N, C-alpha and C positions, 0 to 999 in steps of 0.2 A: 585749338585742342578742346574737345568736349569731355566733360566728366560723365562717367556712367554711374547712375544712381541705382543701387540694388533695391528691388521691390521687397518690402518687408510686410507680410500680411498682418503680423501681430501689432505693428505700429498702427495700422488702420483700425484694428479692433480696439486698441488702446484709445485712439482718438474718438471712436464711436462711444466707448464707455464713458469718457470724459464729458462728451456732449449730453449723454443720457443723465449722468450725475448732475450736470448743471440744470437740466430740466426739473429734476426732483429736489433741488437744493431747498432747504428749509422744510421739507416734508418730515413729519413725525417729530417736530419739536426742535430740531437742530440742523444746522447746515451739514451737508454731507462732506466727508473728508475727501481729499484728493487721493488718487490711486497710490501715489508715492508713499503716503504716510498712513493709509487706512489699516494696514496690517499691524501697525505698532501703537495705534491710538485707541484706548478704550472708548466705548461709545457713551461718553458722559452726556447726560441729559436726554438720551434717546429712550423711548419706551421699548421694553422687551416683554415677552410673554412666556411665563413658566408653563411647563406641561402639567396637565391636570387630568385625573381620572375621577369620574363620578359614578358611584354605584348606589343601587336602591334595593332594599329588602322590605318586608312587610312592616317593619317598625321604624326605619330611619333611612335617611340619605347620608351617604358617607363620601366625603371628598378628600382626595389625596393630591397634594401639589408638590412638585419638585422645586425646592428652594435652597439648593446648596449654597453655602457661604454666607447666608444671612444670619443675623442675630434675632432672637425672639422679639426684641424691641423694634426691629425694622419691619415687622409684619403687622398689618392692620386688617381686621376682619369686621365687616359690617353687614347686618341683616336688616333689610328694610322691606316689609311685606313679604313677598315670596322671592325677593332678589338678594342673593348673597354676593358681596363684593370683597375681593382680596386686593389689597394694595401693599406696596412696599418699595424698598430700594436696596439694590445691591451696590455697595460702594467699592471702588477700586481698592484692592487690598493694601497697597503700599505705594503712596505717591512718590516716595524717594526712589523707588526701584523702577519707576515708569520708563526711564530712558534706557534701562538695561534689557528690556524686552525686545526680542526680534519679531515676535508675532503674538497678538492677543486675539483669541477667538471667543472667549467667554463674554457674555453680555453683561453690561453694567448699566446702572441707572435705575430709573423708576419703572414700576410695572403696575398694571391694574387689570383684573379680570372680573367680570360680572356674570352671574349665572342665574337665570330665571328657573326657579324650582318647579313652578306649576302646581304645587300643592301647599296647603298651609302646614307650617311646622311650629313646634313649641319653642318660641324664641327664648324663653327663660331657661330652657334646658339644653341649649346648644353648647357643646364643648369642643375645645380645640387643643391639640398637643403638637409639639414640634420636636422632632428627634432625628438625628442623622441626616439633616437636610430635607426631611419630608414633613410637610404640614398635613395633619389629619384633622378634619372637621366632621363632627357627628351632629346631624340635624334630626332630632326625633320628630316623627310625624305627629300631627294633631290627632287626638283620639277619634274624631269624626271621619278621618280619612283612612284609618286602619281597617282592613277587612275584618268582618266578624260573621260568624255563622248565625244563620237564622233557622230556628227549628220550625219545621212544617208540621202543623197539627191538622188532624182531620176533624172537621166539625160536622155535626149532625150524625144521625145513625140510621141504619136500614134494618130490615127485618132480621138478618142473620148476625148483625152486630159487629162485623169485621171491617166495615167502612170501605168495601170494595167499590161501591157505587161512586163515592167521592174520588177514589183513586182513578177510576175509569174516566170520570169527568175531567180530572186534571190532565190525564193522558191525551184526551181528545182535543184539547186546546192546543 
């Protein structure tokens, strides 16, 4: 008597995913979780990356980073030359309740983002504020990088005194 084994394509996909997970084990600072417990285990020790918006106007560069659930003391901002680095860590909110979770999708652990500004900023005037999970960093541009108007003057004079000759010479260039 032979047993008939039913083909299950999802079992094959599960096997493939486990093999790929083994290939990448240890990547990004921690071993990958197995499929059976990955939905319930916070990603302790893994790096994650917060969303950031960077805007520029004529006076400053402004950075907004989404960091919900962090405390002010968990955030580190460093400016070295024209590179701004954000570091921090989001800790799992309640270790005692860890076993009660059915699914954990939010990222936990350390993060680090670095941004090359490309222009000099006034490091002593950089300010940062953190409110409602949003970090806002203001980086004032150095005075030499700010645009400024240059007044064009007409030098020399011609016979009629209105400087039209100089204006015509400037137009022809």
